[in-house]
C-alpha positions in Angstrom: -14.3 -15.9 -25.5 -16.1 -12.4 -25.7 -14.0 -9.4 -25.9 -13.8 -7.5 -22.6 -13.4 -4.1 -24.4 -16.7 -4.7 -25.9 -18.6 -5.5 -22.8 -16.8 -4.2 -19.7 -17.0 -0.7 -18.8 -13.7 1.2 -20.0 -14.3 4.3 -17.9 -11.4 4.9 -15.5 -13.7 6.8 -13.4 -16.1 3.6 -13.2 -13.3 1.2 -12.4 -12.3 3.7 -9.3 -16.0 4.5 -8.1 -17.4 1.0 -8.4 -14.6 -1.6 -9.0 -16.8 -4.5 -7.5 -19.5 -3.9 -9.9 -16.9 -4.0 -12.9 -15.6 -7.1 -11.5 -19.0 -8.5 -11.2 -19.6 -7.9 -14.9 -16.5 -9.2 -15.8 -17.2 -12.3 -13.9 -20.8 -12.9 -15.4 -19.7 -12.2 -19.1 -17.1 -15.0 -18.8 -19.0 -17.6 -16.9 -21.5 -17.8 -19.9 -19.1 -19.6 -21.9 -16.7 -21.4 -19.4 -16.7 -22.3 -15.8 -14.0 -20.1 -14.0 -12.6 -21.3 -10.6 -11.4 -18.7 -8.2 -7.6 -18.9 -9.3 -8.5 -18.4 -13.1 -10.7 -15.3 -12.5 -8.3 -13.8 -10.4 -5.8 -13.7 -13.0 -8.5 -12.4 -15.2 -9.3 -9.6 -12.9 -5.6 -8.7 -12.2 -4.9 -8.4 -15.9 -7.9 -6.3 -16.4 -7.2 -3.6 -14.0 -3.5 -3.7 -14.7 -4.3 -3.0 -18.3 -6.6 -0.3 -17.3 -4.1 1.3 -14.9 -1.0 0.6 -16.9 -0.8 4.2 -17.8 0.9 6.4 -15.0 -1.8 9.2 -15.5 -4.6 6.7 -15.1 -2.9 5.3 -12.0 -2.5 8.8 -10.4 -6.4 9.2 -10.7 -6.7 6.3 -7.9 -7.1 7.8 -4.3 -4.2 7.2 -2.1 -5.2 5.3 1.1 -4.6 7.5 4.1 -6.3 6.9 7.5 -6.6 10.7 7.8 -8.5 11.0 4.7 -12.4 10.1 4.3 -12.5 7.5 1.7 -16.1 5.7 0.4 -16.1 1.9 1.4 -16.2 0.2 -1.9 -13.7 2.6 -3.6 -10.4 1.7 -5.4 -7.5 2.8 -3.6 -3.7 2.5 -3.9 -1.4 2.1 -1.1 2.4 2.0 -0.9 3.2 0.2 2.2 5.4 -2.0 4.3 4.5 -5.8 5.2 4.8 -5.6 8.7 3.1 -9.1 9.5 2.6 -11.3 6.4 1.0 -14.0 8.5 -1.7 -12.0 10.3 -4.2 -14.8 9.4 -6.3 -16.7 6.9 -9.8 -16.8 6.2 -11.9 -19.2 4.4 -14.0 -17.4 1.8 -16.8 -18.6 -0.2 -15.7 -17.0 -3.8 -18.4 -18.5 -5.9 -22.0 -19.5 -4.5 -24.9 -21.1 -6.1 -27.9 -18.8 -5.2 -31.6 -20.0 -5.4 -34.6 -17.7 -5.5 -37.1 -19.1 -3.0 -39.8 -17.5 -4.8 -39.3 -18.7 -8.3 -36.9 -21.4 -7.9 -34.4 -19.7 -10.3 -30.7 -20.5 -9.8 -27.5 -18.6 -10.5 -24.1 -18.1 -9.4 -22.8 -15.1 -7.8 -19.3 -14.1 -7.2 -18.0 -12.5 -4.1 -14.2 -11.7 -4.0 -12.4 -8.8 -3.1 -14.9 -8.0 -0.2 -16.0 -9.3 3.1 -19.6 -8.6 2.3 -21.8 -11.5 2.4 -23.4 -12.8 -0.9 -26.6 -11.4 -2.1 -28.6 -10.6 -5.1 -31.6 -9.1 -3.2 -34.7 -10.3 -1.6 -35.8 -14.0 -1.9 -31.9 -15.1 -2.8 -30.3 -17.5 -0.7 -27.1 -19.6 -0.9 -27.4 -23.2 -1.5 -24.4 -24.2 0.6 -24.6 -28.1 -0.7 -24.1 -27.0 -4.2 -21.3 -28.7 -6.0 -20.7 -25.5 -8.0 -19.6 -23.6 -4.8 -15.9 -22.7 -4.5 -14.3 -22.2 -1.3 -10.9 -20.6 -1.1 -8.5 -19.0 1.2 -7.3 -15.4 1.5 -4.1 -14.4 3.1 -4.1 -11.4 5.6 -1.3 -9.2 6.2 -0.9 -6.2 8.4 0.6 -3.6 6.5 1.8 0.2 7.4 3.3 3.3 5.5 6.6 2.9 4.8 8.6 3.8 8.1 10.9 6.9 8.1 9.4 8.0 4.7 9.6 11.7 4.6 6.7 13.8 3.3 8.2 14.9 0.0 8.9 11.1 -0.7 5.2 10.0 -0.1 4.2 12.9 -2.4 6.7 11.7 -5.0 3.7 11.7 -7.6 4.5 15.6 -7.7 7.7 15.2 -9.4 8.2 18.8 -10.8 11.4 20.4 -10.0 9.5 23.2 -8.2 8.1 20.6 -6.0 11.4 19.1 -5.0 12.8 22.6 -4.2 9.9 23.2 -1.9 10.4 19.8 -0.5 14.0 20.6 0.4 13.1 23.8 1.9 10.6 22.1 4.2 12.7 19.5 5.4 11.7 18.2 9.2 13.0 15.8 11.2 10.3 16.1 13.8 7.4 13.5 14.3 4.0 14.7 14.1 2.3 12.1 16.5 -0.2 9.4 16.1 -3.1 8.8 18.0 -4.8 6.1 15.6 -5.8 2.6 16.6 -2.8 0.3 16.4 -0.2 3.1 16.6 1.8 1.0 19.0 2.5 -1.5 16.7 4.2 0.8 14.3 8.2 0.6 13.9 8.8 4.2 14.9 6.7 5.2 18.0 4.9 8.6 17.7 5.1 8.8 13.9 2.0 9.8 11.9 1.3 6.8 9.6 -1.5 4.7 8.1 -2.3 0.9 8.7 -4.6 -1.6 7.0 -5.2 -5.1 6.7 -4.4 -6.3 3.2 -6.0 -9.2 1.9 -4.6 -11.4 -0.9 -6.7 -13.7 -3.0 -5.4 -16.3 -5.5 -3.4 -16.5 -7.4 -1.4 -14.0 -5.5 0.0 -14.5 -1.9 1.1 -12.3 1.0 4.9 -10.9 0.3 7.5 -11.7 2.8 8.0 -9.5 5.9 9.4 -5.9 5.7 8.5 -6.0 1.7 7.7 -2.7 0.4 4.9 -2.8 -2.0 2.5 -1.0 -4.2 -1.3 -2.3 -3.7 -4.2 -1.5 -5.6 -7.4 -2.7 -4.4 -10.7 -2.2 -2.9 -11.1 -0.3 0.3 -13.6 -1.3 2.9 -14.3 -1.5 6.6 -14.2 -5.3 7.1 -13.6 -8.0 9.4 -10.4 -8.6 11.4 -10.6 -12.2 12.7 -7.7 -12.2 15.1 -9.3 -9.1 17.0 -12.8 -11.1 16.8 -11.0 -14.0 18.3 -10.3 -11.7 21.3 -13.8 -10.1 21.5 -13.2 -7.0 19.5 -15.9 -6.7 17.0 -14.7 -3.4 15.7 -14.4 -3.2 11.9 -10.9 -2.5 10.6 -9.9 -0.6 7.4 -9.0 -3.3 4.8 -7.9 -3.2 1.4 -8.7 -6.4 -0.9 -5.8 -6.4 -3.2 -6.6 -6.9 -7.0 -2.9 -6.6 -7.7 0.3 -5.5 -6.1 4.0 -5.2 -7.1 7.0 -4.7 -5.0 8.8 -1.4 -4.6 12.5 -1.0 -5.1 14.6 2.0 -4.5 15.3 2.6 -8.0 11.4 2.8 -8.5 11.5 5.7 -6.2 14.5 7.4 -7.5 13.5 7.2 -11.1 10.3 9.2 -10.3 12.5 12.2 -9.2 13.3 14.8 -11.6 16.8 14.6 -13.2 19.1 17.2 -12.0 21.5 19.2 -14.3 25.2 19.0 -13.5 25.3 22.9 -12.7 22.3 22.2 -10.1 24.1 19.8 -7.9 26.3 22.2 -6.0 23.2 24.4 -5.3 21.2 21.5 -4.1 24.0 20.2 -1.8 24.6 23.3 -0.2 20.8 23.1 0.8 21.2 19.8 2.3 24.3 21.0 4.4 22.7 24.3 5.5 19.6 21.9 6.7 21.8 19.4 8.5 24.1 22.3 9.9 20.9 23.8 11.6 20.3 20.8 13.6 23.8 20.4 14.6 24.2 23.7 16.2 25.9 25.5 13.3 28.7 22.9 13.0 29.4 23.1 9.2 32.1 20.4 9.1 29.9 17.8 11.2 27.1 18.5 8.8 29.0 17.5 5.9 30.4 14.5 7.6 26.6 13.5 8.4 25.7 14.1 4.9 28.5 12.1 3.5 27.5 9.0 5.8 23.8 9.3 4.8 25.0 8.7 1.2 27.6 6.1 2.0 27.1 2.3 1.9 29.2 -0.6 2.5 30.7 -2.8 -0.5 32.0 -6.4 -0.8 35.3 -7.2 -2.0 36.2 -10.8 -2.4 33.7 -11.6 0.2 34.6 -9.3 2.7 32.7 -6.2 3.6 34.5 -2.8 3.2 33.2 0.2 5.1 31.8 1.3 8.4 28.1 2.0 9.3 28.9 4.1 12.5 29.5 7.8 12.7 30.1 9.2 16.1 29.3 12.9 16.9 30.4 14.3 20.3 29.7 17.6 22.1 26.4 18.3 20.1 24.4 20.9 22.1 21.2 19.3 23.4 19.3 22.5 22.4 20.2 21.9 18.9 18.1 18.7 18.7 14.5 19.4 19.8 12.0 16.6 18.9 14.0 15.0 16.4 13.9 11.4 15.2 17.7 11.2 15.3 19.5 10.3 18.7 23.0 11.3 19.1 25.1 10.4 22.1 26.8 13.0 24.0 29.2 11.3 26.4 
């Protein structure tokens, strides 16, 4: 087998700007020596891109998917998201097609994965749908959204300097900023700004379970939404064709934050108490209860759960909680 490092471009920029061109070159260089089925090549593409972006600094160069930003279709993006509907649909896909040049009679295989675009090598080339070399696969489609309830500082966790953390604490806000984008009514927290996309998973990957939080690296394009098309809606939807993904755990987020020195704890705690106090009408004691409640958790002792999940606050001034995402009862 030929060496990938000698043939496939190793420029991080090239992998980001033209990932499909890199994948096509990777496919053509390996089909010279062996016939790859879609699953085998999927593993090869995954391992190649994971190796290129194994370094955190290289991964940070990949644009973050955000519906509020202009992203060129065909660009590599990354998206930290929650799987809201893992069974949004399945699509039959012609991953490898035998192409015939109608002018010269030349035949060759064309690879078309990580995209909804039709196969094509230019003028005079047509797909031979009856060829035995054709490989059909299914891609699983999941509807994924920004992680619900994630604060702005958590979304920007790539900036992990202590200065950034101080700035984030100072700019804490409980207010939603509204969302008028398509599909906003599907989001778990109505009115909260978020991004959504159809994430398409190719063999050997499968769509993760519902409510999983994942990091996806894949090719962005405006592609097909088969469920919407069945209802007569031909509008192109934002799609991310996942090359690889990984599940996100709480420790993955916490480990990216700067470590505090013991002498800094009191000052940071005071900042948090001061903020919560400001939204509770100046009640310092209630703020401390709320902060402790936010940090608490239940534990299991001999199959019995110990701890309570509820905290009731009474007589909270209505004027103290304008436009927040917290709901307090005032009987």
